[in-house]
N, C-alpha and C positions, 0 to 999 in steps of 0.2 A: 504494500500500500504506500509506503514511503516513496518508492520509486515513481509511482503514478503521480503523487503530489509534487515531487520534484520536477518531473517532466512537464506537468501543467504549469508550474511556476516559471520554468525556463521558457516554455512556449509563450507564456504571456509577456515575458520580458522582451522576447524577439518581436512580438506583435506591437508592443509599446514603442520599441525603438523605430519601427517602421512608420509610426504615426508622428511625423515631425511637426504637424500643425496643431496638435492637441496641447492643451495646457497641462501643466504638471498635476493639477488637481484632477483633471479628467483621467490622466494616466494612473494616478493613485486609486481612483474609484474603479477603473477598469481592472486593475491588477487584483484588487480585493474581490471584485465580482468573479474573476476567473478562478481565484483560489476557492471561493465559496462554491462555485460550480463543480470543481474537482471534489470537494468534500461531499457535496450532495450526490455526486455520482458514486462515490465510495459507499455512502449510506444506502443508496438504492441497491447496489450490489450485495451488501450485507443483508438487506431486507429480503431480497430474492433468494439468497442462500438460506435464510431462516425459514422460508416457505418449504424447503426440502427437509427440514429438521422437525423434531418433536420435543415436547417437554421443556426441560430447563435449558437445553442447548438452543432451542428456537427462541426462547425468551431472552437469553443472553445476547444472541445476535441482534434481536430487535432493539434491545437496550443500547447496544453499541451503535446501531443505525440511528436511533433517536439522539444519542450524544453527538454524533457527527453532524446531524441536521442542525442541532442547536449551535454547534461550533461554526457551521457555515453561516448561519444567521448572524452570529456575533461578528464574524470576520467581515461580512458585507456591511453591517451597520457601522463597524469601526472605520471601514474604508470611506463610507459616505460621510461620517463625521469628520474624518481627517480632511477629505476633499472640501467640505464646507468651510472648515477652518482655514484651509489654504486659500480658498477664494475670498474669504473675508479679509485675509491679510494681504491680498493682492498678488498671490503667487500664481 
């Protein structure tokens, strides 16, 4: 899973580098959104894996998926807040 997250982060950095006309705040927000999307994809994969399990194993996988979804939401919100602050400060 760490490899997937790192690959998504590197891919988002290349995408941001190609966007020369975007402001830094837009880049920060886009990077956070890309990271959140990667986390949501991992959560979806865990949830699908849980569908093939039963009992405590399925419950544990669903809990991990829920935690990743919460983390994705927090990352996206933090990115939005940082972008807003950067725009307010004229960056």
